[in-house]
Structure formats: C-alpha cells, structure tokens
N, C-alpha and C positions, 0 to 999 in steps of 0.2 A: 740484298739481306744478308746477314753473315751466314757462313755454314755450319752446321752443326757436326761437329767431327765424331768420328765412331767411338772413342772413349765417352764422351758425353753423354751418346746416346746408350752405351752401355750402363753407366751410371744412372740414368733415367730410369731405365728399364728394372735394374738392380731396386731403386727407391721404390718404385709403383709395386713390385713384387713384396718388398719387406711391409710396405703398408698394408696390403692384403692379408699377410702373416699376422700385424700387428692386429687388425681387425678382427681377428678370431680369439676373442677372450676366453681365458680358461676360467674353471671355477662354477661355482652354481649346481644347484640340482632341479632336474627337469620332473616335474610331478604330471603323471598319467592318469587317467580316470579310464577304469575298467568297470563294465556291468557285471563280471563275474569274475570269481578266483580260478586258479589251474588247480588240477585235482594231483598232478605231477610236472616235476621238470625234466622228468626224462621223455623226449619226445619220440622214442622208439616204443613209450608204453602205454600212449593214448593217440588217438585221431582228433582230439578236441581242438578246434582253429583256436582257441584262445591261447593255446600253450605256444604255438608258434608266432604270436605277438609280443612274448616275453623273453623265452626262451634263447632266443639267436642274441640278445646282446651278452650271453654268456657263454653257450657254445658256438662253433662256425663249423661250416660245411667245407669241402674243397675246392667248390665253385659257386659263385652266385649268379644271379640274373639281373640286371639293373634295368630301371624302369621302361627303357626302349625295348627290351627282350633280348638284350646280348648278353652271352656268357662272358665272365670276368671271373680271376683267378683269386682266391682267397686263402685256404691253406694249401692249394697246389700253385708250383710254381708257374704253371701255364694251362691252357686249357688244351686236354688231348685233341688232336685233329690228324688225319692223314698225313697232312702237310710236314707238320713236326715228329712224326713218327710214335705220337702216343697212341694212333688208332692203325693197328695191323689186322693181318688175317681175316681180311673183307670184314673189319669190324667185330671180330671175336676175340681181339685181344686189347686190351687197353692198358696204357702205361701211365700212372701217376708219378710225376714227378715234384715231389713236396719242398716246400720252404725250408730252408734250414736255419737253426737257431731261435726256432719257436719253443716258448716254454707253456706247460699248462700252469694255470694260476696259482697253485702250490709250489711252483719251482722245477718240475718234472721237466725233463724235455720230450718234446712232442716229435715221435717218429713214425716211419712206416707200421710199425707195429701196431699203433692206435689203431691204423685205419683196417689193417686185418681184422683185429679185434672187433671193431665195430661191425662189418660185414659179418662175423661170425655169430655174434650177439643179437643183432637184425634178424638173421634167418632163424633163430632158434624157434621162434612162435610156442605152441603149448605151454602156456601158462606164462610165458615170457613177452617177446616183442609182438607188437601190433602190426610191422610192417614186414614180417616174412615175405609175403607175395612179390615184395618190389626187389627181392634178392635171391628167389629161388632158381633165377635162370643161370646163376654164377657156377661155373664147373671148379673153378679152383680160383684162390687169392693167394698171392706170396710178396713177403718182402724180399725183395731182389737185394737190398741195402736198408739203410738207415732211412734214406729220403726216396726210395723208389719202390711204387707196389704195380705188380702185374696181376690185372683181373683178367682170367679166361672164361669165356662164355659158351656155353652149351652150343648156341646159335646166336646170330648177331642180334641184340637188345638195342632198339632205338633208344631208349632211356638211359643210356649209359653215362650221360652226363648229369642226370638227376638221382644218380644212385644213391648218393650221400647227402641228400638235400636236406635231411633233419639234424645234419652235424655229426662230427667226430666224437666218439666216446673214449674216454682215458683206460686202456686196460687196469693201471694200476691204483685207479680211485670208483672201481665198479664193483664186480664180483663175477659170479657163476652166470652166464647168459640165461641158464634153465631158472634160474631164480632171479630174473629180473625184475618181478613184482615185489621183491623185498629188500631190493638195493637200497641202502642209505641215500646214495646218489638222487635218488629222486628227490629229497627234501634238502639235500646239500650237494648240489653239481658242483664238479670242479672244470672248467674249460678253458679255451683258449682265446675267448673274448674280450670284449673293451672292459667289461664290468665284472665284479664279483660279487655273489650274494651274500649280504650282511644279515640281514634279518629277513624272516618270514613269518607274519603273525596271519594264520589262516583266516578267510573272511574279512581282512581287515586290509593289508598292506604288504607289499613285497618291497625290501629296501635293498639297493645296489649301490655299490662303491666302484669307483676307478679302480682298474687291474693294473696295477703300476708295472705289470710284467709285460704289459701288452706289446706286442711285435712292431707297432709303428710307433714311430718315436713321437713325442709331444699329443700324441693322442691315446685316450679320448679326451675332448676340451671339457668336458662336464666333471664334476667331482661326483656326483651322483646320479641315480634315477629313484622314484617313489612311485610304484605303481599302487593306486589307491581302488579298492574294490568298492563301489557306490552301485548299486542295484538300481536305485532310481535315475531315470534318465532325467526327469526334471531337476533331480538335485544336482546331477553333473552336469547341465548347462547352466545352472544357476552360478555354482562354482567357477564355471569358465569365464562367465561374465565379469564375477566379481574379481577375476586373475588370481583364483586360489589355484590353478593348475594351469599347464603349458599344453596340454594333449587332451583331448577326448577323443576314446576310441569308439568309431563306430555311432555317430549319431544318427538320428532318423531324418529321412528326409522332411518332415514338418518342421524342423528347426533352421531349415534353409534361411528364412527371414530373419531370425534370430541373429546369425552369423552377420548378415548384411547390416545390421542395426547395431551390433557391437564393436564398438573402435578396438583396435588390435587384435581381432579375433577373425580368422579366415579359415574358410572350410577347403581343405587341399583334397581334391576328387582324382581319381584314376579308373579308367575302362576297368571293368570286371572281366572276369572270364565269360561269362552267362549269357547267351544269346536268346531271346525271345524268338523261336521259329514255328513254323507252320509244317508239319508233315501231312504232304498230300499222299493219300492213297492211291496208288497205280494201279493195284490189282482188284480184281473182283472181289466184293465184301463178303468177309464171311466164309471165304473159300482158300484157305491157307495150304495149297499143296502146288505140287509143282505144276507148272504149265495152266497156270490158273487164266480166266480170261483177264481182260484189261479192264478196268474201272469202266462204266459207262460212261462217265461225265468226264475225269479227272485222267483217263488214260489217254485223252488228245491234248498233246503239248498246246496247241493254240488256246485250248481252255485254260492251261495252268499260265500261259501266259498273260491272257485277259484278266484273270485273278490277280496277278502281279500288278499288272498295270492301272487295276481297279483300287488301287490302298493310296490314300494321301497320306505318305509318310510324313511330310511335314507338319501335316494338321495334328498327328499323333505324338509326333515328339515334341514340338514346340509348346502345344496348347494343351493337348491331354495330360503328357507327361512331362510338361513344364520345363523341359529342356534338363531333365534329370536322367535321361537315355541318350545311347549314341545311335547312329545310323548303321545297321550292319547290312552288310551285301553279299557275303559268302562265308563258308565254313572256317576260313583261313582270315581271322581279323587283327590279329595282335602279334606283335614279339617279331622276330626273325622269318617267321612264315607269312606274315601280312601280305595279301595278293590283293591288288586294286582290279576290280572289275566294274565296267560298266553298267551299274546295277539300273534296275527300273524304276522309272520315276511315273508319277501321278499322271496318266494319260486316258482319260475315260472313254474319249472318242477313238483313240487306236484300239483300246479294251473291247468296244461295241463291235468294231469292225472285224476283230479275231473271231468274236463269237459268232458274227452273222458267216462268216468265212467257213467255220467249224462245223455249220448246219444246226444252229440253235437260233430260232426265228422268234420274235416277241410276241408273247400271246395277247390276249384281248385284256388279261387281268394283270399285265404287266410283268408276268413271269414268263421267260422263254421256256419254249418246247423244241424237241426234237423236230428237224426236217430234214433229214439226209445225214445226221452226225454218224461218223464211223463206227460206233460202238453202242448207241442207244436206239432203241426201238424208236419209230415216229411217235410223235404225241407225249414222249417221256419228258416230264418238267424238269426244268434246272433247279433242282433243289438239293442241297448239301447240308449235312450236320456238322456242327463246329464243336470241339470239346476241349475244355482244358481242365485245369481243379479249382476247387473253390477256395475261398478265403484269401484272395489275392485280388483285390481291387483292381488295380493298374491293369492286369491281364484280362479280369472279366470287363473292363472299359473298353480296352483295345477290341476286343471280340465286337463288342457291341457296335461300336464305330465301323469296324471292318464291314458288319454284316449290313448297317445302313449304306455304306458305300455302293456295295455290291448289289444292294437293293434297285438304286437307280440304273442299274446296268440290265435290269431282268433277272437277277441271281437270286432265288428264294435261299436265303441261309437261317437255320435254325441254332441258337447257341443253347448248348447243355454242359454245364459242368459238374464234375465230380470230385469226390475227396481224393486227395493224392492216393492213397492206399488203394483204392479203385482204378485210377487211370494209370499207375505203375506197377500193377498186380502182374503175377507173373504166368506161364504156360497153364499150370496146374490151375488157376483160378480163372482160367480163360477168360484172362484180360482184353480188351477190345483191341489194344494195340500189338498184342501179339497175335490174335487170331485174324487181324484185317479187318473186325467188324466196326469200322467207321469210315468217315469221308476225308475229316482233316481233323489232326489233333493241333491243339496250341499249348507248347511249355517250353521252358527255358533249359538248355543243356550248355554246357562248356568245355571246349578243351583248353588244358593246362599249356605249359611252355613245351612241353613235346605233344602235338596233336595226334598222333601216329595211331594208335590205341583207338582213340575216340573217333576220328573220322574212318578207320577202316570199320569201325562196327556200326555206322551209321550209313554208310555208302558202298560199301562192298557186298556185292550179289551172294556171296557166301553165307553172309549175315542175315537175310531175309527169313524171319521164324516160318515155319513150315512143319507141318504133320511130320516131315521126315526128318526133321533133326529137333523134334521135340519142342519146338518155339525158339532154339537157340537163336542170341543175336537181336541186333538192333537195328537193322534195315527195315523200320516200320513202313517207308515209304513203296517198300517192294520194287525199286529201281533196280533195273541191272543194265549196266553199260560196260562194254568188255574192255575198252579203252581206259575207264577208269579203275577198274579191276585190275590192269596191267600196271598202272601207274600208282595204285596204293599198295601194290606188291613191291615195285620197284624203290618207292620211298621208304618201304619196310625194310630195306635189307641195303640200303644207302648210307654210310657213315656222315657222308660231307653234307652239312647243312645248306649250302647254295644248292647242291644238286636236287636235294629232297625239298628246298623250296619252289623249285622251277617245276618237279613234277605237281606240287600240290596247287602252284599256280593254274596249271593246264586245267587239273580237275575242276579248280574254281570257275574257270571258263565253260566248262562243260556244264557245271551245276545250272550256272548263270543261263544257260541256254535252254536245259532241258527241263529245270525246275522241279524235281522231285521234293525240294524244302523252298517256302518262300521265308526269306530273313527280314525281321521287322527289325527290331533295335537291341541294342547291347546296353546292359545295366552299368551305370558308374557307381562307385562307393568311394568313400573317402574319410577323413577324420578331422575335426576342427582341432586349430591350434594357434596358440599366441604368437604373432608376427615377431616377437623378440626372439624367438627360438628358430636360431639360423640354420640354414641347411634341411630343416624336415620336409621329406619329400613322401607322399604315399604311391606305393607301387603297387601295378596289377600283378606280379610275380612274387612278392615276399610279403613278409609280416611287418608290423608297425616299424620295428627296430632295426630294419635290415641295414641302414648307414648311421647307426645312433652314435658310433665313433667320430661322427663329423659333426655332429649336434655341436651348437653352443648358443649362449645367451648373451644376448645384447645388453647394455646398460640400461636400464628404464629412464 
C-alpha cells in the first residue's frame, strides 16, 4: 500500500475544511413564530421572558453560557478567573478585558465606557432600570482604558459573571439613566449583535437585517430574521406544518405527536432549571420557633429514606409524564455545577424494612402505627398531608401516584392542593410553608447558572423561617446541618468555579443521605424548528437566539 505523504494529508484536511465552510450557505430569512409581542427592546426596563428571546440578536453581553453550562467570551476577550488575573482581592475585584475593534451597528466604536454606563444605568432604579438589585453590590466601576474595566464590590458577589447578562448598552444612543422609561432606544436599539432592527410593527412583526458591521467575519449567515406575533398556538402549529416558518417558540407538550408526524420539523428540547421536589417538614408542625421539636414522623431520617425508596420514578417519568421530564437527583442538576449522586431507586421491600426498623408497625387496616418510634407516641398513625398548587395537572397526577405507592407501604397520604397565592403566601399571611403548618409541600423551584443564592436560601439553617426572624428565609424543610452551612458559606466566598462545585457536590451527597427534600423530576422545554435551519440549538441557559449568528438555511 502506498504511503500517503504529509503534504497530501494536509491538502485533504484543507479540502475537507473548505467543504464544511461551503456547506454553510449565506442568505435567506428565518421566520420565527411568537405567541406575544415585546413591550420594549430595552432588557433593563422589563423582566418579561419574551424580551430575551428576541433582543440578544441585537445586543450582546460580555460573556455567555453555552448549552453545557460553560461560560465563554462574547464582548469580553476572556472570562475573568483567578488564574488569568481577572479575579483578585478574594473575588472583590473583577477586571474585564474587552475585545478591540468592535463597533456598534451605527459605526461608533464599542469601548469600556459603554460597560461603565451600562452598570450606571442598570443601577439607577426608581423609574428606570428593573435590574437595580443585581448591581447593588458594586462599590465602584472604572474604565482603566478603552478596553479594560475594573469592577470593585463591597463584598464578594458570586454572580459577578452574570452581572451584564442582559447586554451592554451604548452610552451615545440611549439617554439619562433616570429617564430610562422614555428612551427612544426602547423602540430603536443600537447594538453590537449580528442583526439590526429594520422594522417593528406592534402586535404584528419584528424585522431584522444582517449587521454588516458585525465583529465576526462572514457572520451572520442569514440575511435577516422575521419574528411574527401569532397568539393562536393552533395557527402557529399549522404554519410550521405548511413550511411558512422555520421556528415556533415554546410549543405546548400536546403538540409532540404533531412534530413526530410532520416531515422536516423537529422539536429541539433542553432541560429547564425547574425541578419538582418535595419539601419534607423536619420540625414540629406549626411551631416556628427556635429549638422546635422534631416532626413526629418526618423527623426520623429512616422514614424519609423509606419515602424516597417508595417512589417509582420510572413509572412517573416514562408513563405519567410520557418522557417529557427528566429524573432529578440533587439540588445541583445542570451546567458547570452538576453533581452526580447515587439517587434512590424504587425499592418497596427496602422501604418497608426501614419503616419496620423505625418503629412503624403495620396496622390491621393497612396503615402503619407507631410502636417505639423515636418521636411519635405509640399508636400514632403514619398519616401525612401532601400539598401542592392547583391548575397544574401533571403535578396533581404525580402526587396521586405517589400517594397510591406509599399506600402500599402502609402510609396514609392525603393530597390537598391550594391556589398558588395561598401556597406561596408570606409570613403576614401565616402561609403554611412559612409557619411550618404542613407535612410535605410539592412544587417546582430552580437555580440558574449561578445556584448560590438559591441553594443558600433553601438549605442554610439561618434561612429557616421563625418567629425570631419574622419568617424570613426559604429553608421550609427546617433542616439544619452545620457542615452544609459551612460549605454553603465557603461556596459563597469562593470565586473559582471548580472549588465551588466541589463544595456543592459534598452538599449534594449530604442532602442525598439526610433527605430534607425529595427530588422528583426536572422539566424540559424546547422549540419546534425546520430541519433545514442548520445550527439551531435550544439552550437551558439562554434565549432562543443565543447563537443566531451561526444559523443558516440549507437549500430545500
């Protein structure tokens, strides 16, 4: 066999690479179907989720998050870390080094002054920004030169990488931060993104054209984008089936079979941050004070472990939810902080043994009663209340299935759901989750790309709602573990993501052992798209157009 020389190998590699480039066809317009219109294109003036499905095609942040949960630079030259000198002073000083040669869509150079202005405008509040709370910890922000910004914090802020996630604003094309609500920018934004706004007909469509001044040569591949406002899901679905559009935002789960039966259309799904979980009340019901007694049933970890082993997760996920959700195992399910734990599998035999061991004997009527249980008087029935919120069919069905499975173990479970306004009420309302007047709560919560504030609120002992703190905090399980407290505090003052993940994963193992929460499943969401729209990817962490510069239309 003749030997292939290195020059020939190089030529083949170049030809293959050229073929990949040629495959990315330039031109065409992608049509996107939305259920509602935007109120503004200024992401600092609204928290509406629909805004961030559109505006990132025009405005860009300093860094982004890819579908795997890793940070990557956009307008920044690099992601600040302790290793590259971008994070110093124990995380209280962040240095952003910016890409040079970037221009706004009107030709004005992008500089560090625009980053400074964005922080000033975002922090203004009072009739202006709705993001002021995210910028309140900044002590100072300074442009060291045209492409270097130094941000100093009053104390370490674990969210420093997410600070500018809504995009950078141009000082020259906006206005007085205190008058943000009256900026013309809200209807005619100037950005650094791959597209520019061409027309916006309220309630009808948003039309964008390629930004010829975009910082990446040859991108975007598309000539334009057209966002159509079509409130009827049935109409949006029909348009996708006819080939009148390339993307349908947020199709309902009832349309799964439609996409399976429509040639050339696919549902692209990704995990959402929302996890359905059970909050198990470890404290005495309705006595939110320091030193409260343990819950007579749930205060025993063996009972909690039996509950976990008594759930048929596969039945719920595969049959009840028809595969539209994913198994959840810990508070840390996604992205850079994902932790793998050996979660509980359905094992009713082991569950029954644990209940026997914990002093809960099977009664004559099929319900267990206490006989030597550590916290319950003998004769106490093993009866629990389970409370979620109404108007969510899958949640209600999940509760009923679990109650039935636990019934086989001799656990009497009453399901009682209430309106969200009641379930999520505050201390002044004497809401059950605040006062501890419950056994088990069932609802979904989720941590974003930075989980620190979320998990601290749910797991740190200082966040147990009590009379002494007037109900402040979200540790509704009333769980206290000194090691977990230490690890949460460590993670909250540690800039390095690897070190923070190590702390989180130790927490995950402790939670998995002591079970203040039972993790059921994680929701998944997605978008329908035409298969000829290449490089379309739904992301857990970003809106629809997070990588729109890479989209291209293959020839039909």
